FIZAPA-519321 format. One record per residue: x negated, y, z of N, C-alpha, C in turn. Coordinates in pm, whole numbers, plus 50000, padded with zeros to 5 digits. Example, Ala and Ser with C-alpha at 12.3 -4.5 7.8 and 13.67 -1.06 7.14 Angstrom:
2
486814943150780487704955050780486804967050780487154977550708486334989450714487105000350787
***
This chain:
217
530058366293465530288371293600528998371893682528118362093663526868362093738526028374293701526028377993572525278389693529525798402393594527118403493606527718415293670527358415693819527468404193885527128403594028525658406994049524798401893962523368404793975523088419593953523698425293850523478439493821523938448193938525068444793997525578452494111524638451394231524168439094259523248437094371521928444294346521438443494223520178450194190520318465394201521458470694157521688485094166521708489694312522378481994397522438485494540521048485094602520278474794572518938473694627518028484794575518218488594450517388499094391517688512594455518958515794472519348528694530518878529794675519118519494754518728520194895517198520194910516518512894824515058512894830514478526294791515028532294687514538545294641514798556294744515868554794821516198564694924515448562095055514708551295059513838547995173514628546595302515748539795293516568536795411516278522495455515558521095564515068507795603516198497795627517198501595706518258492295736519028487895613519398497595529520128494295408519268486495310517988490195301517088482895211516928468395257516808466395387516668452795440517918444395411519078450895412520338443795389520578440695242520118449595153520448448095011519358441494927518108442794967517028437694882517098422594858517528414394954517588399994928518728395894834519708404494813520918400294742520668396194596519908403894517519728399694377519108385894363518098382894445517458369694435518398358694483519278361994576520278352194619521228348894504521708359194435522568356994318521818348894212520558352194192519758345094091519568330494129519368327894257519218313994302520488305994276521638311994304522908305094282523098302394133522788312394050522938310793906522008299893853520808299593902519838289493858520288275493898520868274394017521298261294067522418255193983523168263493911524288258293832523838248393725522638250493670522158241693564521228230793613521298227793741520378218393803520358204893731521508199593701521588186093644521128185393499521068196793432520688196793291519188198293269518418199993378516978201993366516218190493431514968188993393514108178793453513698182993593513368173393678513038176593818511898186693833510838185393753509708194593766510118208793725510948209793621511438222993580512258229393691513108221393754513898226493867512988230993982511958223194009511038226694118510298239694089509878241493965509158253693929510058265993936511298264593889512228275893898512568279094043512808268594123513088270894264511908277394333510698273094298509508279194355509378293694318509658297094191509568310994147510518319894225511738315294244512738323294317512388323994466511988312694525511688312394668510458320794702509408319394623508208327494647508518342394630509338345594530509688359694507510518365194623511468357394672512298361994784511448364394908510518355294935509628357095049508698368995027508248370694903507408382194872508148395294888509418395494851510248407394870510298411395017510458401395102510518404095246509198409895297508098403895254506788408795297506548423095248506958425995126506758439395072507668449595138508858445295180509738454295253509108458095388508548448295457507878450995584506658459995563505938457795454504768466095424505168480395395506268482095323506728495395284506978504295406507548498595511507938506595628506938505395744505858498195725504848496895831503958509195834503468513095952502508524095960501188520195896500458530195848499158527495788498238520495887497488510895838496578503695924496438489195882495758481295961495528467195925496808459295907497848462295986499108454995973499758457195838499708469495791500278472695659499508465395549498188465695559497368458895459497618443795461497768438095580497998423695591499308419695524500338427695544501628424595482501548425695330500778435395280500608436695136499868424595080498868419895151498138407995107499038395595107499868394395210500808383195216501788383895099502328395995075503258397694964502628394194831501388398894809500708395994683500458380994667500098374294776499858359894769501148352194735502258356394796503528349894767503948352094622503778364194574504148366994436503208359994337501958357994377501068349994292501628335894275502168330394384502818317294375503988317594278504768328294283505908329594191505438330494047504378338194023503878339593885503368326293831502708318793916502188305893872503318296093843504388296793922505558288193894506188291993760506358304893735506918309293608506028305093492504718306893509503788302993403503848288093376503898280093483503998265693465505258261693391506378268093423507628264993354507558268693207506888279793176506758283893036505818274592959504748270393024503818260992960504538247992926505428243493013506208231392986507148233292868507468245892836508278248792717507408250392592506108248792608505218249492492504478262592476504618271892568503948284792557502468283292590501628290192512500198290292536499698304592519499248310892627498798324792616497598326092524497548336892448496448339192355495358347492422494168346692366493048354692417493328369492404493918373392291494218387592271495288392492368496278383892395497328387692489496778389692629495888380992671495258382392801494368394692805493648397292696492728408792693493488421992707494618423092638495408435392647495888437592789496378427192852496888428592989495778431193090494608425393066493478428093154493068442693148493088448393028492758462593013493788471393083495058467793071496118475593136495978474793288495748462793338495638460993483494368467193540493388469993454492158476293503492428489993563493468496793512493808509993568494228508993714495128499793744495578498293883494448492793970493588484293914492448479193990491498490594027491328500193936490468511693964491058520294075492378522594068493048530294173492898523294307493098510294308492998502594432491568502594485490588500994397489188500994439488798514394500489438525094454489128538394504489768540894640490998536294659491758539694779491798528594885491858515994843491958504994939491118493194890489798495194881488918484994820488958471494891489248471395021489258458595095490368449395047491368455094977492478446894929492238441394788491178446094724490968442494584490828427494560490138419894646490028405494618491388398494608492288401194705493588394594702494468400194591494548413394581495408419294479494848417394339493518416294328492928413394198493298399294151493288389994245493708376294213495168375994170496008383694242497408384494202497538390594062496758400994035496818407293903496488397493792495528388693817495198378593716496368369093693497058365193802498218356393788499348363393714499538376293743500568384093674500248385493526498988388793495498598390093354498778377193278498428365993342498608352893278500078350093251500938352893350502368350593330502908359093215502538371893214503048380793109502568376492971501298372592962500768367992833501428354992789501728346192884502388333592851503818336092805504508345492871505868348792829505888354192687504828361192649504748366892514504458356192410504068344292455503658333792362504648322292359505868324592403506878313992396507068309692251507098296592223507148291992085508478294692015509548295792090510838298992031511138313692051512018318991969512328333391975513108336392102512428341292202513068344992328512628359092368513198369192304512778382892337512988386492483513968380192549514178383392690512978379192774512308368192736511128363992810509998374092792509808378692671508748388492645509028401492717510268405992712510628418192784510428416392935510808404792985510628402093127509168402493169508308396693088506888396693119506298410693122506698418993027506198432793024506788441093136508058439093167508688446793275508058443593410507758430993434507118427293561505768434393573505028434493463503728441093462503878456093490504828462393422505038476793440505478480193582506318471793640506778474093777505618473993875504778463793865503688462593961502618473293941502398477493818501468488493794501958501193863503248503493858503808515493918503678515494069503748503694131503628502894277502318509094325501208504894265499908509794307499778524694282500218529194167500108543394134501008551994223502208546994253503108554694339502528555994479501968545294530501448545594667500268555094683499448556394579498178563494597498018576294515498818578294413498628589994327499778599894332500958595694376502118604594376502328610094516502338623194527502498629694657503868636294674504508639994566505808646494574506878636194613507628638594722508618628594768509688625494665510148635594590511198633094491510668624494377509458627494332508858619594226508568605394273508168604294401507928590994457509218582794461510338589494491511628582694491512018577694352511758585994252512038581894114511168569894075509888570494114508978559594082509408546594151509858547694276510318535794347511578529894283512458538794235513638533994165513238526194040512248531093968511758523993850511128510693889510328510693996509698498194043510738487494067511778490994142512798481094178513668477194058514108486993980514978483993866514268475193765513018478393734512268470393636511938456493691511668455693820511388442793884512608433693879513758438893918514958430493919515358426593777515188435693681515478432293541514548421193493513268422293529512298412093488512648398493547513028398193674513388385493736514558378993664515568386793633516738381193564516358375693427515598383493350515238379393215514388366693217513418366093306512498354793308513168342093362513818343493476514378331493540515548325893460516458334393415517588329293336517108323993200516058330293147515488325193021514948311093037514318308593150513758295293175514798285493224515858290493285516918281693335517738275693221517728282293106518458277292990517728264892938518348253392935517658241192894517328240692745517928249592666517698249292521516498257692483
***
């Protein structure tokens, strides 16, 4: 039932976000993370305190980051928009570090090759950002490193957990699309499709990663 509720909430948030309706997006975007928080809390007693803290941190930082990114999305161009993007990136960096810490406690150790592949992939979005909004590169570059580390760590889980690996790659793909959509896509219909992908892949990644780590086995 939790999976159905999450899918429904994620679908609503994706549709309203892709249609760029501020009021509806503000009402629906928090719902998937709320469902995820409730689902995660169900296994509270079966996990160690630090694992619970890391999972709670991942969800809380992500929820706060969602809010910051929603405000950034509808803010006029200027310093205020950039500031909200920096705040969102910083909050999501906290979420990535919490996820990485939880995976490390499960025995995951990112490999050099895994990090190298993700660094090369993220170089594309870093180049786009350096070209269009270079003043944001220090903060967003730091976030990119945290994201790459999380994705590489998810790929190195010692037990067979394909959902973790898929979640790590989906999170990476979602964030790459954000930068490209903002700066390279000019057609409104194509931008709407890209935003739908950003949100759908992001919510899928959150479910795969958090529920994967919430499972005590």
